[in-house]
N, C-alpha and C positions, 0 to 999 in steps of 0.2 A: 404631604400630598403625594409623594412618590409611593409610599406604602399603600395609601388609599387607591391609587391608580392601579397598582399591581393586583390587589385583592379584587377590585372591581372587574378587571379584565378576566381574572380567573372565574369569577361568577358568570360573566358573560359567555365565556367559552363553555362552561358547564350548561348554560341555558340553550346552547345550540343543539344539544342532543339531550333530551330530558332524562332518559333512563340509561345511564352510562353502562352499568354492569349488564343489563338485559340486552343491549344492542351490540356491544363490542366484545364482551368476554367470550370468545369462542373456545378458549381452553383455560384450565385452572391457572396456568402460568401467566397468561395475559391478565386475568382478573387480579392476581396477586401483585403483578407489576403496576396495575392501575392504582391499587391501594397504596403501594409504596410511593408512587408519583405524587398523589395528593397529600400523603403524610409528610413528605419532604418539602413540598412547595413552600410552606410558610417559614421553613428553617433556612439556615445558611450553609447547609452541607452540600456545597457546590459539586464536588467530585462525585459524591454518591448520587445526587439528583441527576447529573448529566449521564452517568452510567446507566441508571434505571431507565431514563427516557430513551436512550439509544437502543437498549434491548427491547423496549416496548414498541418503538418504531419498527424495528426489524421483524418482531413477531406479528404485529398487525399488518405489515406489508405482505408477509408470507400468507397470512390468513385471508388476504383480500379485503380487509376492513378499512375502507378509505376514510370513513369518518374518524375512527380512533387514530389512524395514522397521522392525519393532518392536525387533529386536536392535540395529540401528544407533541408534535413538532411546534405548534403554536405555544403550548405551555413552556416548552424548552426555550423558545425565543424570549418569552415574557420573563421567565426566571433569570436568564442571563442578562437581560437588559436592566433588571432591578438589583441583582445580587452579585454579578461579576463585573460587567462594565457596559456602558451604553453602546460602545462600538461592537462588542461581542454580540449583544442582543440584535443589533441591526444586521450584523453579518449573518446570523442564523436565519433571520427573517428573509433576507435576500436569497439565501440558499433554498429556502422553501418556495419562494417565488419562482426561481429558475426551474426547480423540479416540477412544480405544478404546470408551468408553461410547457416544458418539454413533454409531459405526459397528458397535456390537454385536459387537466382536471379543473373543472369549474368550481368544485367544492374547495379544492386547494387554493385557488385564486381568491375565493371569498374569505377563507380563514386568514390568508396572508394580508388581505386588505384590512380586516378588522385589527390584526396585530399591528400593522403599520400605522393605522389611524390612532390606536391607543398609544403607541410610542410618540407620535407627533403631539398628542394631547399632553403627555407627561412632560415633554420638552417645552410646553406652553407655546407651541406653534398653532394657535387656535384656528386661523384661517385654513391652513393646510389640513388640520385634523377634521374640521367641519366638512370640507369637500370630500375627504377620503371616506368618512362615515356615510355621507349621502350617496356616494358612488357605490359603496359596498351594499347599501340597502337597495339601490336601483338594480345592481347586478343580481342580488339574491332574488328579487321579485321577478326578474326576467328569466333566470335559468334555474333557480332552486326554490320553488314555491313551498316545498315541504320543510325547509329549514326554519327554525324559530329565529326571528329577526330582533327579538327584544335586546339581544346583546348590542347590536349596532345602534338601536334607538337610545339605549341608556348611555352608550359611549358618546353619542352626539349630545345628549342632555348634559353630560359632564362638561363638554366643550362650551355649550351655551351658558352654563353656570359661570365658567371662567370669563366668558365674553359679556356677562351681565345682560343677557337677552332673555328676559323673563318669559315672554310669550312663546319663544321657541322651546324653552325648558318644559313648559306645560304641554306643548304640542307633542314633543318626543315622548314624555312620560305617559300621555294618553294612549299613544300608539303602542308603546311597550306593554301597558296593562291590557290592551285589547288583543294581544297575541294569544291564540288558543292554547299553546303549549308552554306558557311562561312558568318558570319554576319559582319556588318560594323566595329564594334569595333575591331574585330579580324584582319580585313584588316589593320586598323591603327597600331595595335601592330606588325603585320608582317613587315610592312615597317619601324617601329621604330627599330626592331631588325636588319633589314638590314643596317640601319644607324650605329648601334653599331658594326656590322661586318666590315663596311667600316672603322670605327675608329680603329679597331684592325689590319687593314692591314699594310703592311710595305711599305717603300718608300713614294712617293708622293701620299697621299690619298685624296687630295682635290677634284679632278674630280669625283671619285667614291662616296665620301661622299655627295658632292653637288647634284649629280644625285639622290641618294637615299633620300636625304633631301627634294628635290622638290616633289618627289612622295609621301612622308610621309605628307607633308603640304597639298597636294591636297586631300589626303584621309581624313585628319582631317577636312578640309573644307567641303568635300562632305558628310560625315557621321555625322558631328557635335559632334565628340568625341575627347577628349584630352587624349593622351597617358600618362601612368605613367612615361615614360622615357623622357618626353618633356624637363625637365630641364637638364637632362644628355646630350641629343642630342644638345640642344641649346648651352650648355656650351662647348662641344667638337667641335661643328661647329664653334664657335667663336675662339677656340684654333687653329684649322686647318687653318682658314682664317687669323690668326695673330692678332685677336682682344683680347689680353690677359686681358685687363682691364675689358672688358664686361664679359669675362669668370669668373673673380673673383666676379663681381657684381651678376651674375646669381647664382654662388655657394653660396653666402651669403644669398640668398633668399630661399634656400632649407630649408624646415621645419624639416625634419628628422635630428637629431643631427649626426647620423651615416653617412648619405650621405653628409651632409653639410661639415663635417670635411674632408671627403675623397676628395670631389671636390675642396675645398679650398686649400688642400695640393698640388693638381696638379696645381692650378692656381698660387699659390705663387712660385712653382718650376719654371714655365715658365717665371714668372716675375723676377726670380733671387733672390727672398727674401727667402733664404734657412732657416733661423732661424724660420720664421713664418710657412714654409712648414713642418719642423720637428715637431713643436708644434701641428699643426693640425693633422698630421699623428699619433702621440702618442695618442691624444684624440680619434681618430677614432678607434685605436686598443683597447683602454680601453673600449669604449662603445660596440664594437663588442663582446669582451670576456665576458662582463657582461650579454649580452643578450643570447648568445648561450652557456650555460653551459653544462657540461657533463651529468647531470641527464636528461635534455631534449633530448640530442642526444641519450642516451641509450633508452629512451622511444620510440623515433622515429625509432631506429634500431629494437627494439622488434616488433613494429607495422609493419615494413617492412617485417620481417621474417614471421609474421602471414599472411600477404597478399600473400606472395609466397606460403604458405601452402594452403590457400583458393583457389588460382588460380589453383594450381596443383590438388587439390581434385575435383574442378569443371570439369577440363579437363579429369580427370581419371574416373569420373562418367559415361560418355558416353561409355568409353571402358569397364567398369564393366558391364553395361547393355548388351552390345554385347556379352561379355564373358558368362554372365548368360544365354542368349538365346542359345548359343552353348552348354553350360553345360546341359541345360534342354533336348535338342535334344539327346545329348549323353547319358543322364540318361535314356530316354525312350528306346533307343536301348539296353542299358544294362539290363533294366527290362525285355524286351522281351527275351533276350538271357538267363537270369536267369530262366524265366518261362519254357523254353524248357529244360534247364539243370535239373530243379526240376522234370519234368515229367520223364526224363530218369533215374534220381536217384530213383524215386518211383518204377519203373519197376525193377531196379537192387535190391532194398531192398526186393521186393516180392520174387525174385528168391533166394536171400540169406536166407530168412525165411524158404523156403522149404528145402534147403540144411541143415540148422541147425536142423530141425526136424528129418531128416534122420540120421544125425550124432548122435542125442540124443538117438535114438533107438539102434544104434550100440554100443554106450557107455554103455547102460543098460545091454545088453547081455554080454559084456566084464566084467562088474562089478560082475555078478553072478559067472563067472568062477574064477575071482580073489578071491572071498570069500571062495570058496572051497579050493583053494591052500593055503590061509592064515590060515585055521584051521589046516592043516597038519604041516605047519611051526611053528605054535604056540606050538604044542605039543613037537617038537624037541627043541625049544628054552627053554622051561621050564626045561627040563632035563639038558641042558648045563648050565643054569644059576645057578642051585643048586650046581653043581660041582665047578663053578667059584667062588661062594660066599665063599666057604670054603677056597679055596686057597687065596682069596683076604684078608680075615680076618688075616691070618698069615702075609702076606706082609705088611698090614697096621700097625700092632704092631711093626714090625722091622723099618719101615720108620719113625714112630712117635718118637722112641728113637733117631734115627740118627738126625732127624730134631731139636729136643730140644737141642742136643749137638752143632749142627752147629749154632743155633740161639744165644746161650750164647756166643760162640766164636766171631760171627759176631758183636754182640752188643758191646763187649769189644773193638774190633778193631775200630769200628765206633766212640766210645766215645773218644778213645785216639787221633784219627785223627782229630776229630772236635775240641778237646781242643787245639791241636797244631795250627790249622788254626786261632782260635780266638786270640791266643797270638800274632801271626804274624800280624793280622789285627789291633789289639790294638796298637802295636808298630808303624805301618805305619801311623795310624790315629793321634797318638801323634806327630810324626815327621811333618806331614802336618799341624797340628794345630799350631805348633811353627812357621813354615814358613809363614802361612797366617797371623798370628798375627803380625809378624815382618813387613810383607809387608803392612798391613793395617796401622800400626803405622807410617811407612815412608810416605804413601800417605796422611794421615791426617796431618802430619807435613808439607808436601809440600803444601797442600791446605791452611793451616793456613798462611803460608808464602805468597802464591799467593793472599789470601784475604787481608792481610795487605798491600801488594804492590798495589793492586787495590784500596783499600780505601784511600791510600795515594795519589792517582792520582787526586781525587776530593777534592776541598777545604773543610777543617774542621774548619777553623777559619774565621769568618764572619766580615766584616768591621764595624767599629763604626764611622759612619759619621752623621753629623747633617742632619736631614730630610730623612735619608735612613734607613729603617728597613728591613734586609735581613736575611733569614735563609733557610736551605735545609737539607734533610736527604735522605739516600739511604740504603735499606735493601734487599740484594740479597736473592733469593729463595733457592739457593744452597750455597756452600762454596764461590763460585765466581759467578758473574752474568754479564748481558749485559746492565743494565741501566747506565745512566751517567748524570751528571750536571756539569756546570762550569760557572764561571763569571770572568770578567775582569773589575776592577774599576779604572776609571781615574778621573781627577779633575772635568770634566764636563759631564761625561757619565758613564753608566754601560752597558756592553754588556754581555749577559748570554745565556745559552742554557740548554734544558732538552731533553734527548734522550732515545730511547729504541732500542737495537740491536735485530734482529730476533734470536730466540733461547735462550738457557740458558747455564750455565756451562762455561768450559774453553774456547771453541771456541768463545762464545759471549764476554767473558771478554777480549780476545785478540783483537777482532774487536773494542770493546769499547775503549781500550787504544789507538788504532790508531786514532779513531774518536776524542777523547779528545785532542790529540796532534795536529791534523789538525786544530781543532777549535781554539786552543790557538795561533798557528802560524799565522793564517789568521786574527783573531780578534784583535791581538795585533797591527796590522797595521792601525786599525781604520776604516776598510771597513764596508759598510752597510750589514744588514742580508742577503739580496738576493744574494749579491756577495760572502759572506762567504759560503752560501749553494752551489752556483755554483762551487766554487773552491774545496770544500770538495767532491762534487759529482764526479768531474773529477778524483780525486786521488783514491777514494774508488771504483769507477766502473772499473778502469783499472785493467785488469788481475784478475777480481773477479770470478774465476772459480766455487766457491762454491755457488755463488748467494746470499751471505749474504747482508743485508741492515740494515739501521738504520733510524727510524722515529725521527724527531727532530723539536723542536720549538726554533727558534733563534730570539732574540729581542735586541734592543739597545734603552735605555731611556736617553733622554737629561735631565740632572738634573736642568737646568735653566728654560726650557719651559714646561717640563712634557711630551713632544712628545715621543711616542713610535713607532719606526719602527720595523716591524717584518716580518718573513718569516716562514710559517708553511709547513714542509716537511712530509706530511702524518701522523702527530702526533695528539693526542687528543687535542681539543681546550681548552685553559686555561679558568679560571673563573675570572671575574672582580667583586669585592665586593664594593658596595657603601653604606657606613654607614650613609650618610647624605642626602639620597633621601627624597623627600617630602612625600612620602607614606610609609616611614620606610626603614629599611635596605633592599637592593636589591642585589641579586647575580645572574649572568647570564653568559653563555658561550659566548666567543668572536665569532661573526659571521665573517667567513673568507673563502677565496678560498684555498683549499688544493693543494699543489704541490706533486710531486712524492717523495717517500722515497729516501734517499741518498744511492748511490752505485748500483742501479739496472741498469740504462742505462746511457751511456756517452753522452756528447754533449747536455745536457739539459740546458735551460736558465730558472732559477727560478724567479718567480715574487714576488715582495715585496708589503707590505701594511703598513698602519700606523693608529694610533689613535692620534688625535690632542693633547689630554692632559689627562694623567692619574693621575695628581696631586690630592692627597687626596683619591685615590682609592687603593684597595689591589688586587694584581695579584697573583693567585694561579695556578701553573702549576704542572702536575703530569704525571705518566706513567700509562698504562692500568692495572698494577698490583693492583691499588687502586679500580677502578670501577668494575673490573672483579674478585675481591676477593670473594671466595665462602665459605659458611659455610658447615656443615655436610649434610644439605639437598640439596646441590648444588645450592643454591640461591645466586645470585650475589649482591654485595653491591650497585652497580648501580649509574648512574649519578644523578638521581633525589634525592636520599638520600644525596649525596655529596652537591648538591646545597642547599638543605634545611638545612643541618648542618652548612655550611658556612654563610648562611643568619641569623641563630640564634645567631651567635657569631661574629658580624662584627668588633668589636673594639679590639679584641685580638691582641697582638703583632705577628710578623711573626713566632717566635719560638713557642709561645703558640698556634697559629693556627695549626701548623703542629703536635704538641703534642696532641692537642685535636682530630684532625682527626685520628691520629694513634691509640689513645685509642678507638675511636668508631669502627674502622676497626677490632682491636684485639678482642673487645667484640662481634662484629658481627660474625667473623670467628670461635671463640671458639676453640674447640679441632681440627678443620680441619687443614690439612697440608697446608702451604703456597705454592701456585701453580705458582707464578710468582714474578719476582723482583718488588719491590715497591720503587718509588722515588717521593719526593715532594719538591717543590720549592715555597717560598712565598716572595713577595717583596711589600713594601709600600713606596711611595714617598710623602713627605710633604715638599715641597720647598717654 
C-alpha cells in the first residue's frame, strides 16, 4: 500500500501542471534536472535524488518558476517519506510549509496541503487525511482556479476507499474526471478507484465491477499507464467472477509484504482454508503496526495543525488588508475632526486667559483689605494669649500630677492582666503538645505496621535454583509506597513483574496491594504476559474513579530454551547485559513497543513481544525512582549513568549488582531527600 500511495501522489503532482517541460523548463539545465528527478523517483538512490532535487529547487527559484519550485519540493518530501524515513518526509514537508507561509505563496500552501494529506492517508489516519484533502480542494477553488484539482480529488477517493465509503469514492472520481486538464495517468487512477467502489458494493457486484473494469483496461491501453491498484483490481475481479485460485496466485505476486498478506488472507478465506487465512491476517496486522507507529502519527498530526494555521492566516491576510484600508480612512476623518476641536480649544483658552487676568487684579485688591484687618486682629490676639498662658500653666501642673498617678495605676493593672493571660496560654499549649505527641506516636506506629504489611507482600526470600540467579529490592520514599515486584517460579519457567503505581503514600500502597494480588492470581495459571496484562487492566480500570494507574513490565522466561516473552505496559525499558560480547561487555535497553499503563482504560487488548534467547545474559529492571533520583543540585542520576555502571560490572551476581547500583545512587544523591520509591529487579539465566 505504501508503494501504491507514493506512485499515486507522484501522478497527482504531475496532474497539477499538465505540461511539465513546456511550462517549467526555462533553461536546458532545468529540463535535464527534471528528467533526472523523474528517472530517480521510482529508485532507492536517495543521495543522488536528494542532490538533483536540491539543484532543481535552486534553479527554478532563480528562474522565478514558482510551480516547478514547489512541485520539486513536494516530490522531495514524498520520496523521503517513502524511501528514507517517515520522520524525514514530514520534516521536509514542514520546511516547505514554513517557506510558503513566509513568502505568502498560496500555490506553495496548496502543494504542502496535498503532500500532508497524502502522508496522513499513507499512515491510515483516514479522518485527518479526508479533512486535509477537502480543505486543499476548497483552498484551490478559492485562490487557484487555474490549477488542476484532480490530484486532490483522487487522494480523497483513496481515503474513502480505505474508509469503505463507496458513495464518496464515486463522487470524488466523477469530479476528477470532470477536470478539464486531467492527464492520462489520473484518468486511469480514477477508473481504478471506480473499480474499487464496485468491489465495496453490496449484493451482486459482478455487472458493475465488469463495466468499470472494462473502462479501466481501455484507459490503461490508451494512455500506456499501469495503475498502482492493478493487482488489487485483478485479484478482486477474479474473486467476483469465481476464479479463487487465480485470486490467490495474483495475491502471492504482490511485492509489498503488507498488501500481499492482506490479499492472501482474503483468497484463503474464499477457498475455505481458514488456518492459512488467519496466519496471513496476523502477519498483515504485525507489519501494519510496525510501519505506522505513534511517533510518526503525532508528527503528522502536528504537521496537520500547522497547515490549518497557515491556511487560516493566508485567508485572514486579505481581510486584514481590507480592514487596514477602512481603518486608515477612519483615522483621516478622526484627524480632521481633532484639528477642528484643537482650534476651538485654542479660542476657549484665550478667553480663559483674559478672565484669569481680571480675577488676579480683583484678588490683589482684596488682599490689601485683608492685610489691614489682620493687623487689628493680631493686636487683640496678643493680649488674649498672654492671659490664656497664665491660666494654662496652672492647669498643666495639675494635669501632670493626675497623669502620673493614673499611669502608675494603669501599668500595674496591665502587668497583672498580661501575667494571667500568659499562664493560661502556657497551660493550653502544654495540653495541645501532649495531645499532638500522642497522635503522632499513634500515626507512626500505624505507618510502621502498614510498611511491614506492604513489605511482606513482595517476596523477600529468593529461589536457589541451578542456573537461576535472582534478586530484588524495594525502598519506599515514604513510610509506604506504590512500587512493586513479584515472581512465580515453576519447574520450567519464571514469571515476574516490576511495577510503579501513580503517586506515593497510603493511596499508592493500597493500589499496589491490589495489583500484586491480581498478578499472582492470573500468573499462577501459567498465562502469557500479554494475557496477564489484559486481565489485570480489566479489573483495575473498573470503577477507577480516582484515575490511578500502574506502569508494569511483565515477563515469562522458559528455563529450558531461554526464550523470554514479555509485555511492557508504559514502564521503563529494562537493560540487558552481555558480558561475553566480542567487543567487551555490553549493556543496552530493550527495544520494544510500549502499551498503555494498567487501569486507565477498559477493554484494551495488550500486545506481547519476545526475545528468542536470554541465556547467559543479565536482565536488570527498575522503576523511575532510580534514573530520576536527584542530588542537592537537582541533577538526575539518568539512564546513561545507569548503563555505563552496569557495563563496568557485568559479571557480578544479581544481589551484588543491585547492591552496587544502590551504593552509586546513594553516593550520587548525598544529603538530598529521596523523592520517589526505588525498586530494582535482577535476573540471570545460565541453563
